[in-house]
C-alpha positions as CSV (number, residue, x, y, z in Angstrom):
1,M,1.8,-9.5,-15.5
2,T,1.6,-5.7,-16.0
3,Q,-1.7,-3.9,-15.8
4,E,-2.5,-0.3,-15.2
5,R,-4.0,0.0,-11.8
6,D,-5.3,3.6,-11.7
7,P,-4.7,6.1,-14.4
8,Q,-5.1,8.9,-11.8
9,S,-2.1,7.6,-9.8
10,R,1.0,9.8,-9.9
11,Y,3.0,6.6,-10.1
12,A,1.0,5.2,-13.0
13,R,1.5,8.4,-15.0
14,Q,5.2,8.2,-14.4
15,R,5.8,4.7,-15.8
16,G,9.4,4.0,-16.6
17,N,12.6,4.0,-14.5
18,P,11.8,4.3,-10.8
19,E,15.3,5.5,-10.0
20,K,14.7,8.6,-12.1
21,E,11.0,9.1,-11.7
22,L,9.7,7.8,-8.4
23,L,9.8,10.6,-5.9
24,Q,10.9,13.5,-8.1
25,G,14.6,13.9,-7.4
26,T,14.9,11.8,-4.3
27,T,17.0,8.6,-3.9
28,P,14.6,5.7,-4.1
29,T,14.3,3.5,-1.1
30,P,13.5,-0.3,-1.1
31,F,9.9,0.5,-0.2
32,S,9.4,3.3,-2.7
33,I,10.6,1.0,-5.4
34,F,8.2,-1.7,-4.2
35,S,5.3,0.8,-4.1
36,Y,6.2,2.2,-7.5
37,H,5.9,-1.2,-9.2
38,L,2.8,-2.2,-7.2
39,S,0.9,0.9,-8.0
40,G,2.0,0.7,-11.6
41,G,0.5,-2.7,-11.9
42,D,3.8,-4.6,-12.2
43,D,3.1,-7.2,-9.5
44,E,6.1,-9.3,-10.5
45,A,8.6,-6.4,-10.2
46,A,6.9,-5.4,-6.9
47,M,7.2,-8.9,-5.4
48,A,10.8,-9.1,-6.6
49,Q,11.6,-6.4,-4.0
50,L,10.6,-8.8,-1.2
51,T,12.3,-11.8,0.4
52,E,10.6,-15.2,0.1
53,D,9.9,-15.2,3.9
54,I,8.5,-11.6,4.0
55,E,6.3,-10.8,6.9
56,W,3.7,-8.0,6.7
57,D,2.2,-7.0,10.0
58,L,-1.0,-4.9,10.2
59,M,-0.5,-3.1,13.4
60,P,-4.1,-1.8,13.9
61,N,-5.5,-5.3,14.3
62,G,-2.5,-7.7,14.7
63,Q,-3.1,-9.5,11.4
64,M,0.1,-11.0,9.8
65,Y,0.9,-12.1,6.3
66,K,3.8,-14.5,5.9
67,G,5.5,-15.3,2.6
68,K,5.2,-13.8,-0.8
69,E,2.0,-15.6,-1.6
70,Q,0.1,-14.2,1.3
71,V,1.5,-10.8,0.9
72,S,0.7,-10.8,-2.8
73,Q,-2.9,-11.7,-2.1
74,F,-3.2,-9.0,0.5
75,C,-1.7,-6.4,-1.8
76,K,-4.0,-7.4,-4.7
77,A,-7.0,-7.2,-2.4
78,G,-5.9,-3.7,-1.3
79,W,-5.7,-2.4,-4.8
80,R,-9.1,-3.8,-5.7
81,G,-10.6,-2.1,-2.6
82,A,-10.0,1.4,-3.8
83,N,-9.6,3.5,-7.0
84,E,-9.0,7.0,-8.1
85,R,-5.9,7.1,-6.0
86,T,-3.9,10.3,-5.5
87,P,-1.3,9.4,-2.9
88,E,0.9,12.1,-1.3
89,V,4.2,10.9,0.1
90,I,5.1,12.6,3.4
91,N,8.3,10.9,4.3
92,D,10.5,8.3,2.5
93,V,13.7,7.5,4.3
94,A,16.0,4.5,4.8
95,G,19.1,3.8,6.7
96,S,21.4,0.8,6.3
97,D,18.7,-1.8,7.1
98,W,15.5,0.0,8.3
99,G,13.2,2.5,6.5
100,V,10.0,4.5,6.9
101,F,7.6,5.2,4.1
102,E,4.7,7.5,5.2
103,Y,2.0,8.9,3.0
104,W,-1.6,10.2,2.7
105,N,-3.7,7.5,1.1
106,R,-6.4,9.3,-0.9
107,A,-8.8,7.2,-2.9
108,T,-12.4,6.2,-3.4
109,I,-14.0,3.0,-2.0
110,A,-14.3,0.5,-4.9
111,E,-16.2,-2.8,-5.6
112,G,-13.3,-4.8,-4.3
113,S,-13.6,-3.3,-0.8
114,T,-15.6,-6.3,0.5
115,E,-12.8,-8.7,-0.4
116,F,-10.2,-6.3,1.1
117,A,-12.1,-6.1,4.4
118,R,-12.3,-9.9,4.5
119,V,-8.6,-10.5,3.6
120,A,-7.4,-7.8,6.0
121,K,-9.8,-8.7,8.7
122,L,-10.5,-5.1,9.4
123,P,-13.6,-4.2,11.4
124,F,-15.3,-1.9,8.9
125,P,-18.6,-0.5,10.2
126,G,-21.7,-2.2,8.8
127,D,-21.7,-3.3,5.2
128,I,-18.6,-1.8,3.5
129,R,-20.5,-1.9,0.2
130,S,-22.7,1.0,1.4
131,A,-19.6,3.2,1.2
132,L,-18.9,2.4,-2.5
133,G,-17.9,5.6,-4.3
134,H,-17.0,7.4,-1.0
135,E,-13.8,9.3,-1.0
136,F,-11.3,9.0,1.9
137,K,-8.0,10.3,3.1
138,V,-6.0,8.4,5.6
139,A,-2.5,8.6,7.0
140,V,-0.5,5.3,6.5
141,C,3.1,4.6,7.7
142,F,5.2,1.6,6.9
143,V,8.2,0.8,9.0
144,Y,10.3,-1.8,7.3
145,H,13.5,-3.9,7.5
146,F,15.6,-4.9,4.5
147,N,18.5,-7.2,4.0
148,E,22.0,-6.6,2.5
149,Q,20.6,-7.2,-1.0
150,G,18.0,-4.4,-0.4
151,K,15.1,-6.9,-0.3
152,I,12.4,-6.2,2.2
153,D,11.8,-8.9,4.8
154,L,9.5,-7.2,7.3
155,I,6.8,-4.5,7.0
156,R,4.9,-3.0,9.8
157,E,1.9,-1.0,8.6
158,Y,0.3,1.6,10.8
159,T,-3.0,3.0,9.5
160,D,-5.2,5.6,11.1
161,M,-8.2,3.3,11.3
162,G,-10.3,5.6,13.5
163,S,-10.1,8.3,10.8
164,I,-11.0,5.9,7.9
165,M,-13.8,4.3,9.9
166,A,-15.3,7.8,10.6
167,Q,-14.9,8.8,7.0
168,I,-16.5,5.8,5.4
169,S,-19.4,5.7,7.9
170,G,-20.2,9.3,7.1
171,N,-19.1,10.8,10.5
172,R,-16.7,13.4,9.3
């Protein structure tokens, strides 16, 4: 199913061939292709970049998602938790079987943030709904492993939780 996630997203505006458009002249990596499809609303194409036994580890709290079903639910909750996204890629590199995708996640807290907080088991301060409409900017880094077919089988997500907690609680 294809649906437009966020018309403000650079990826959403560049719909088409990720190999030509994703990171403006760079060679796409397994994670950038995954991210391109996910942010463009093509969940099926995004999930096709992952192995059936994918493991996604949230390093700030030790939460783990195993298998495409759990990872898909986590990703969908994440997209519902924020809108008006304007991501800025910092680094996107991959070797023969490991890669790093680092970016500034800029967005606005949306209605789905309560569900995301529940699914991700993140300790947001107070009632996350009180932060609706609040803009944030947080550094996120994904270290990932991929197999010989270029499918991602492990993702470790590092997010600057201290920064986002301070921003959404109003303590800038």
